[in-house]
C-alpha positions as CSV (number, residue, x, y, z in Angstrom):
1,M,0.1,0.0,0.0
2,K,3.1,2.3,0.7
3,S,4.4,2.0,-2.6
4,I,1.2,2.6,-4.7
5,L,0.9,5.7,-2.4
6,L,4.6,6.5,-3.3
7,V,4.1,5.9,-7.1
8,F,1.0,8.2,-6.8
9,F,2.5,11.3,-5.3
10,L,5.7,10.7,-7.6
11,C,3.5,10.8,-10.6
12,L,1.5,13.5,-9.3
13,S,4.7,15.7,-8.5
14,V,6.1,14.8,-12.1
15,C,2.8,15.6,-13.9
16,S,2.5,19.0,-12.1
17,Y,6.2,20.0,-12.5
18,G,6.7,23.3,-14.4
19,Q,2.8,24.0,-14.3
20,Y,1.7,27.4,-13.1
21,A,-0.1,28.0,-9.8
22,K,-3.1,29.7,-10.2
23,K,-1.8,32.9,-8.1
24,D,1.2,33.0,-10.4
25,L,-1.0,33.7,-13.7
26,P,-1.4,36.7,-15.6
27,E,-4.9,38.5,-15.2
28,N,-5.6,37.4,-18.7
29,Y,-4.6,34.0,-18.4
30,V,-6.1,31.5,-21.0
31,S,-9.3,29.4,-20.4
32,E,-10.3,26.8,-22.6
33,A,-13.4,28.4,-23.8
34,N,-11.4,31.3,-25.1
35,D,-9.1,28.9,-26.6
36,L,-12.1,27.8,-29.2
37,F,-11.7,31.4,-30.6
38,F,-8.4,30.5,-31.8
39,E,-9.1,26.9,-33.1
40,K,-7.8,27.7,-36.5
41,T,-4.6,29.4,-35.6
42,V,-1.7,27.6,-36.5
43,V,1.8,28.2,-34.8
44,H,5.2,27.3,-36.3
45,L,8.6,27.9,-34.9
46,N,11.6,28.0,-37.5
47,P,14.4,26.5,-35.4
48,S,17.2,27.4,-37.5
49,C,16.4,31.3,-37.1
50,R,14.3,31.2,-34.1
51,L,11.1,32.9,-36.2
52,L,7.7,32.1,-34.8
53,N,5.4,32.1,-37.5
54,I,1.4,32.6,-36.4
55,S,-1.2,32.0,-39.0
56,N,-4.9,32.4,-39.3
57,A,-5.2,34.9,-36.4
58,L,-6.3,38.5,-35.9
59,L,-4.2,39.5,-32.9
60,D,-3.9,42.6,-30.6
61,K,-0.9,40.9,-28.5
62,I,1.3,38.2,-28.2
63,T,3.1,37.5,-25.1
64,V,5.8,35.1,-24.3
65,Y,6.5,33.4,-20.8
66,D,8.9,30.9,-19.6
67,M,8.2,27.7,-17.8
68,L,8.2,29.9,-14.5
69,G,5.6,32.3,-15.9
70,Q,8.2,34.9,-16.2
71,L,7.5,37.6,-18.8
72,Q,10.0,37.1,-21.4
73,K,8.8,39.2,-24.6
74,T,5.6,41.3,-25.4
75,V,4.7,42.3,-29.0
76,V,1.8,44.4,-29.7
77,I,0.1,44.1,-33.0
78,L,-0.7,47.2,-34.9
79,T,-1.9,45.7,-38.2
80,N,-5.0,44.0,-39.2
81,K,-3.4,41.2,-40.4
82,E,-3.8,37.1,-39.9
83,D,0.1,36.2,-40.3
84,H,2.7,37.2,-38.0
85,L,6.4,36.7,-38.0
86,I,8.1,37.1,-34.4
87,D,11.7,37.1,-33.7
88,L,12.8,35.0,-30.6
89,S,16.4,34.7,-31.3
90,Q,17.1,36.4,-28.0
91,L,15.6,33.6,-26.0
92,L,17.6,30.7,-24.7
93,K,16.8,26.9,-25.3
94,G,14.0,25.9,-23.4
95,T,10.2,25.5,-23.4
96,Y,7.9,28.4,-23.5
97,F,4.2,29.4,-23.6
98,I,2.9,32.0,-25.6
99,V,-0.5,33.9,-25.2
100,L,-2.4,35.1,-28.1
101,E,-4.6,38.1,-27.4
102,K,-7.5,39.5,-29.5
103,D,-10.0,41.6,-27.8
104,D,-10.8,39.7,-24.4
105,K,-10.0,36.4,-25.8
106,T,-6.9,34.4,-25.0
107,A,-5.4,31.5,-25.9
108,R,-2.0,29.7,-25.0
109,R,0.6,27.6,-27.0
110,K,3.5,25.9,-26.1
111,I,6.9,26.4,-28.1
112,I,10.3,24.6,-27.5
113,I,13.3,26.3,-28.7
114,N,16.4,24.2,-29.4
């Protein structure tokens, strides 16, 4: 029984590693309902030059957070285009979350920079 509990807690801690605590999230954090607004949005990262290509999305702002929830970059979109190219060459290798915003809608995507 002790080994089963140990495995359960180990799995729980591994599964929640790197996840945001609710109190650490930005005010405009993503909800699943808002994510449906961006269901046709496509995010591509070109690993050779670290350019992030976001297609099929009219956006107001793109925000990049690291795994600790620290803000790494914010890009305010002033054009009414559906395709966006964001330079992430200044970021270190690792896993990041981008938050896409349009009006009061937000969506989160995970990207990995190698």
